[in-house]
C-alpha positions in Angstrom: -50.7 30.9 1.8 -49.3 29.7 5.1 -47.5 26.9 3.2 -45.8 29.4 0.9 -44.7 31.5 3.9 -43.2 28.4 5.5 -41.3 27.4 2.3 -39.9 31.0 2.1 -38.8 30.8 5.8 -37.1 27.5 5.3 -35.3 28.8 2.2 -34.3 32.0 4.0 -33.1 30.1 7.1 -31.1 27.7 4.8 -29.4 30.6 3.1 -28.6 32.3 6.4 -27.3 29.1 8.0 -25.1 28.2 5.0 -23.8 31.7 4.5 -23.0 33.3 1.2 -21.2 31.1 -1.3 -17.6 31.8 -1.9 -16.5 32.5 -5.4 -14.4 29.7 -6.8 -10.7 30.6 -6.8 -8.2 29.2 -9.3 -5.6 26.8 -8.0 -2.0 27.5 -8.6 -0.1 25.0 -10.8 1.6 23.5 -7.7 -1.7 23.0 -5.9 -3.2 21.5 -9.1 -0.2 19.1 -9.3 -0.5 18.2 -5.7 -4.2 17.4 -6.1 -3.4 15.2 -9.2 -0.6 13.4 -7.3 -3.0 12.7 -4.3 -5.6 11.4 -6.7 -3.0 9.1 -8.3 -1.9 7.9 -4.9 -5.5 7.1 -3.9 -6.2 5.3 -7.2 -3.0 3.3 -6.9 -3.8 2.3 -3.3 -7.3 1.2 -4.4 -5.8 -0.9 -7.2 -3.3 -2.5 -4.8 -6.0 -3.2 -2.1 -8.2 -4.8 -4.8 -5.3 -7.1 -5.6 -5.0 -8.3 -2.0 -2.1 -5.9 -0.9 -2.6 -4.5 2.6 -1.3 -0.9 3.0 -0.4 0.4 6.4 0.7 4.0 7.1 2.3 5.0 10.4 3.6 8.5 10.4 6.0 8.8 7.4 6.6 5.0 7.3 4.5 2.9 4.9 4.2 -0.9 4.7 2.8 -3.0 1.9 1.9 -6.5 2.8 1.8 -9.0 0.0 0.4 -12.5 0.5 3.1 -14.9 -0.5 0.6 -17.5 -1.6 -0.5 -15.2 -4.4 2.8 -13.8 -5.5 4.8 -17.1 -5.4 4.0 -20.6 -6.3 3.4 -23.0 -3.4 6.6 -23.7 -1.3 8.6 -21.8 -3.9 10.5 -18.6 -4.5 9.5 -18.3 -8.1 7.3 -15.3 -8.8 3.8 -16.0 -10.2 3.7 -14.1 -13.5 -0.1 -13.5 -13.0 0.9 -10.8 -10.5 3.5 -8.9 -12.4 0.9 -6.2 -13.0 0.4 -5.8 -9.2 4.2 -5.7 -8.7 4.4 -3.0 -11.3 1.7 -1.1 -9.4 3.7 -1.6 -6.2 6.8 -0.2 -7.9 4.8 2.8 -9.3 3.3 3.4 -5.9 6.7 3.6 -4.1 8.0 5.8 -6.9 5.3 8.4 -6.1 7.2 9.2 -2.9 10.7 10.5 -2.1 12.1 7.3 -0.7 15.6 6.7 0.5 15.4 3.0 1.6 13.1 0.1 0.8 13.2 -3.0 3.0 11.7 -6.2 1.7 11.1 -8.7 4.4 10.0 -12.3 3.7 8.0 -14.3 6.3 6.8 -17.9 6.5 4.6 -20.1 8.7 6.0 -22.5 11.2 5.5 -25.7 9.2 8.6 -27.6 8.2 12.3 -27.0 8.8 12.9 -23.6 10.3 16.2 -23.2 8.5 14.5 -23.9 5.2 11.8 -21.4 6.1 14.4 -18.7 6.6 16.1 -19.6 3.3 12.8 -19.6 1.4 11.5 -16.4 2.9 14.9 -14.7 2.2 14.8 -15.9 -1.5 11.2 -14.6 -1.9 12.2 -11.2 -0.4 15.3 -11.1 -2.7 13.1 -11.9 -5.8 10.7 -9.1 -4.9 13.6 -6.7 -4.3 15.2 -7.6 -7.6 11.9 -7.1 -9.4 11.5 -3.6 -7.8 15.1 -2.8 -8.8 14.4 -3.8 -12.4 11.4 -1.5 -12.4 13.8 1.3 -11.5 12.0 2.7 -8.5 13.4 5.9 -7.1 15.1 4.5 -4.0 18.9 4.4 -3.8 18.8 1.4 -1.3 16.7 -1.7 -1.7 17.5 -4.6 0.5 15.9 -8.0 1.4 15.7 -10.0 4.7 14.3 -13.4 5.3 12.7 -13.8 8.7 11.3 -17.3 8.3 8.7 -18.2 10.9 9.8 -15.4 13.3 7.3 -12.6 13.9 4.0 -14.3 13.1 1.0 -12.1 12.7 -1.6 -14.8 13.1 -2.2 -18.2 14.8 0.0 -20.9 13.1 -2.3 -23.7 14.4 -5.0 -22.7 11.9 -4.7 -22.9 8.1 -5.9 -19.3 7.6 -3.4 -18.1 10.2 -0.5 -19.9 8.4 -1.6 -18.3 5.1 -1.5 -14.8 6.7 2.0 -15.5 8.1 3.3 -16.4 4.6 3.9 -12.9 3.4 6.3 -10.3 2.0 6.4 -6.9 3.7 7.8 -3.9 1.8 8.6 -1.1 4.2 9.7 2.4 3.2 10.1 5.7 4.8 8.5 8.6 3.0 10.8 11.7 3.0 8.0 13.9 1.9 5.6 14.5 4.8 2.4 14.8 2.8 0.8 11.7 1.5 
């Protein structure tokens, strides 16, 4: 008997603590569309991250960091065809936002001739920018810059650091405030 009373008290306290349940309200078509858009953004971000793309958001600016070793053949500016699907996902992702400008920056490690590093990183950035343009992303301005070994993000004295420094960064400013 005491056990039943305790169970009833626990149930009663739970109901009181949680409060009455609210009836489910229907979403407007714009709210439904926004939820679907946010779900699509999250799914695309997951796909990109699974492919090795790092996504960084800072305010309304977004940056996608692509490891050059995956997207280009070694010491080359030729795109690796195995990653066209990922580049298509990058293009689709950028197109989910109202974007005015897309900057594609190429970076290298500090091995070899610095002038060649700038030229190679510029050509890699240009090839990614051209690919995005061919995918018809919704951005009126897409431009490429090669930085060479400037602006390292890791230690160039280690192999893993040099690999991190060989990258392509795609930066865009989202005009729509909500992600």
